[in-house]
Every structure is written in C-alpha cells, then in structure tokens.
C-alpha positions, 0 to 999 in steps of 0.5 A: 298247169292246171293237172287233171284228176286222174283215175285209179287206173291212170295212176296204177298204171303210171306206178306199175314200173316200180313193180319191176324196179323192186325184182332188181333190188329184192333179188340182189338183196336176198341173194348177191352174198349167197352168189359171191360165196357160190363163186368162191368169195370169202365171207371177209371179201363180201362187204367189198363186193356190196359197194356197187350199190351206194356209190352208184346211188350217189353218183348216178341219181343226181346226175339222171335226176338233173339230166331228166329235168331238162330232157323232152323228146318223143317219149317225154322227160322221164320215160327215156330213163326209165325204158334204158335203165329197164333194159340194161337192168334186165340184161344184168339180171339175165346174166347176173347168175351165169357170171361164172360161166361167162368168166370162163368163157372169156379166160378165167386168168383174165377174170374171175367169176367173183369180179364178173358178178360184181361188174354185172352188180355195178352195171345192174345198180346203175341202171336201176337208178337211171330208171328209179330218180325219174319214177320220183319225179314222174308223180310230181309231173303227173298228179295235182297236189290233191292226188300226189298222196295217192300216187306215193302209196300206189308206188309204195304198194309195188315196193312192198308187192315186187320186194316181196315176190323178189325174195321170196322166188328162190323158195318159190322155185324149190317149193315147185320142184327146182333142183340142181346147180349150174356148172359153177356151183349157182342153184338153178333156183336162183338163176330162174329167179334173176331170169324170172326177175329180168323179165319182170322188170322189163315188163313192168317198165314197158307197160308204164311207157306204154300206158302213160303220156306226159305233160309237155313243158308249159313254156316250151321256150322258157323250159329251153332257156332253162335247159340252157342254162342249167348245162352241166352239173356245176350250178348243182354242185355249187348249191351242194357246197353252199348247204353243206356249210349252213347245216342246221343243228336237227340235221346235224343230230339226225346226220349222226342218227343216220349214220348208226341206223345205215350200218346196222342195215348193211350189216343185215343186208349182207350177212343175214342170208349167210348167217341164215345158212351157216347158223340156222341151217348148220351148213357146213360149206357154200357147196352144201344143199343145207346152204342153198335152203338156208340162203332161200329161207333168208330171202322169205325172212326178207319178204316178210319184214318187206310186208310188215314194213307196209302194214307198218307204215299206215299206223306210224303217222298216227302213233307219232301225232299222239307220241312224237316224232322221236318217241316212235322212231327210236321204239321201232329203231330198238324194235329192229335192233332186239331183232338183229340180236336175237338171231343169236338165241334162234335155231328155228328157221320159223322162228327166225321170222318173228326177228324180221318183224321187228326189222320191218317195224324199224324199216318202215320208220327208216323210211318215214320218221327222219324226213318228217322230223327234219322237213320241220327244220329246213327252209322251205326254199331250199328242201331240195338241196337239204335233203339231197345233202341229207343222204350222203348221211346214208351212203357214206356209212355203207361205203364204210361199211363196203371197205372196213368190215371185211378187214375187221372180220379177218382180224377178229374171225379170221380169214373165211370164218362161218361164224363171222355172218352171225355176229356181223347181223347182230353187229347191226342190232347194236348199231340199231340200238344205238341209233335209238339212244341218239334219237333222244338228242335231236331237236325236233321242230314239231310246231314247224308247218312247211307248205306243200307247194314251196316243198313241190317248187323247190325239189322240182329245181334243185338236185336230190339224191336218193340212195337205192334203198331210200323208197317212198312208203305210205303217208310218210309225214315229209310235207305237214298235213293242215 
C-alpha cells in the first residue's frame, strides 16, 4: 500500500497517547516503593512487590502484539487495544492510593493494604502493556518509510514530557500547598498525582483514538487467511525456540551486558526514592514528614534523568559515528554507574540531582546502543524474533532482582533496614560499571548494512517483546542509514 505523507499534526495526534501511557510508568517508578512502605511493607519486601512489571511485560506484550496483528473491527486494528488498556490502567491508577482503605473495607484480615496495592500494580502493568505494545506497531501501520523516524521522534517527545511530569507531580502539589494524608498514611500529594495521572492517561489515549484513523488491510481475503493460519501462539513460540538455538555470538555477548545493566536499573528504580528519604532527608521512619519530602524529591530527580535522556538521545548517534558504538555505550554506562555510586557522598538535595545527569546519559544509551550494535549481527529476515528474544535478557534480571534482593537485604542489613536503600542504589552503580567493562568484549559488526524494508517486513510478521521500560528514543540507530 502506498501510504500518503502525514502532516505534523496528524503525526502529533497519533502519538499523543504516549503522553498518557508515560503517566502510568512514571508515577509507579517514582512512588510505588514509598506507597508500599506507607502501607507497612519492609524494605526487604519491596523487591518482590515490584515483580509485576517485568512479568507482565514478558507475558502480555507478545500476546497483545500477536492479537493486534490479527484484529480488524470498527475501531481498527490497534485502537481497540489502546482504549481497553487505557480504561483498565486509568482505573488502577485512580484506585492505587486508596489501596489501604479498600483493603480495610473488604476486611483487613482477608487482604492487607500492601497485598491490595500489589494486586492493583499487576493489573496496572498488564493494562499499560495492552495499550503500549500496539502503539509501537501503529507507527509502521500509519507512516511510510520516510516518515517513520519522525513518528518515533514524536513518540519520544511525549515519552519525555509524560515521564517528567508524572515524576514531578507530588512535588508540584506540595508546592501548591497540598498537605495531609489518607487514613492509611499515603500523602494527599501522591493521591492527587495518581488521580490526575489516571485522567491524563485516559484522556490522552482517547484523543488519539478519536483523531486518528487506521488503514484497513489492503487485501482483506489474504488478511483473513493469515488470521486463520496464525490462530494461537504456537507458531510464534516455535519461532522463539528456534531463535534460542541459533543465537549469534554478538547477541550472546550483549546479553551479559544487558543482564548487569538492568540489575543496576532495577536497584535504582526500587530504592532511589527510599534512599532519598532516609539518607538525604534524614527521615526517621515512613510516618515522618521528611519521608514524604524525600520521596517527592526523588520524583524530581527522576524528572531530571528523563529530561537528560531526551536531550542526549539526539547526540548519541553522532558520537557513535565518530568514536564507535561500543565506546559510547561503555562511557555512558560509566556515567550512570558513577552517578549512582556518588549518592554515598551527597547530603544535599540539589547536589543529588547531579547524580541523575549521569543516569540520564546512561539511560539514553541503554535504549539505543545495544539495539544498534545488535541489528548489524542479525539476519534481517528474522530481526523481529531475535529482538524479542534479546529482550528476555532485560526481563530475566528484573525477575531475579525481585525474587532475591529481599533475601540479600535481610541477610546483610537485617529486616526493615533504613540504610539498605542507599547501598542497594550503590550496588546498582556497581552493576552498571560491570556492564561497561563487559561492553569491551562485544563484537560490533558495524559494517553490515541492514535494509530498512527487510527490518520492517520481518517485524510485521514476528513476535516482538518489549519490556515496559524499553521506550523508543530519537535516532536509535536500530536501522542503518544509507
């Protein structure tokens, strides 16, 4: 199908939903550890409570991606999933700060506030994945080859804006004079942030659904045959198993890099807010006002790294062309590792923001350079499935972190330790430095040209799993330029 060029505002409209989706991710990354703590969870319980994200990303996205490829109705192919996911996710965002009260209402002995919040998080993450996975395919559906880069850049813009606003919302409500807590101890600033995030999520996705139309299958008969032939996921799983048995050497090397990189990131996401409250603000316990202030400032810090990521993403391809992708990625990971390690020496909240500059540089590279390196080492016809398998090495370390870090904390620091969050953030820095050293062992087949048309064709027919944290950024370098 010869797709027409879309105007700036048409691309804007089709990408606007990503602004809402980022409220879902941004609010939970900046606040869920604190919410669990307010509801009575111990620091060593927090990792296991974060298990929802990686597991739902691993399971839901390939299923929804495959289903949306075979869907066509009055709303189109992808838009039904945008809408259903947004409704469910917005409902969970709205209810999350009231998890304690809801648990009490149905009987505190049946389910605790922590368990209720964890249940809401599982449903929230699954629902966000239902919305997000089809959004990625939406760009290839709607835009011709020449405009796809513009489409991903527009998505990236909304990702940066949404994540930054979501992270800063509790602090902004405090600045506006909001105070007080719910009966379960969760600050009203957090409650209002989640409620506003729920509205923003749903409104942004509805805007995209209402202002954007999808192209019907060019050959409806062929589409119906394909839908009948690919019913179920058996064919996709067989292809994944086949790919696992023939992983290229470069992918194996990068898999180890990814493993340590994402262990480091998960340490940061789980413990940075708690570390800021206990170490930088000196909160004696979770009921202290200093604890709330620290968690809000942790959200501001996350806003800083998202802003840095968006700015740096435009520069990385030029640096990679000059110095090599391996050197740039290793240097970026060193910046992130040193940023997290430096938290030990920082007692001032404004200086703490400087640590996020290094993290933002690392995050921009993490979202692009490994995929750029990998793309040259994969057969173009199987690009989709190999990229999907590659993302297993993101989800697996997250699951390992969720299931083992609690035991490690209890063994080293004891139960409910207030110093554990600081050292877990620093451990994240060590993991990033290990990943940086391992990048030097990767073989980058930089001279192989991967035709864009082959990548797009492969991606349209193969399962592609992208964990929730892996967002498109400007000029990823995934597809070689002529």
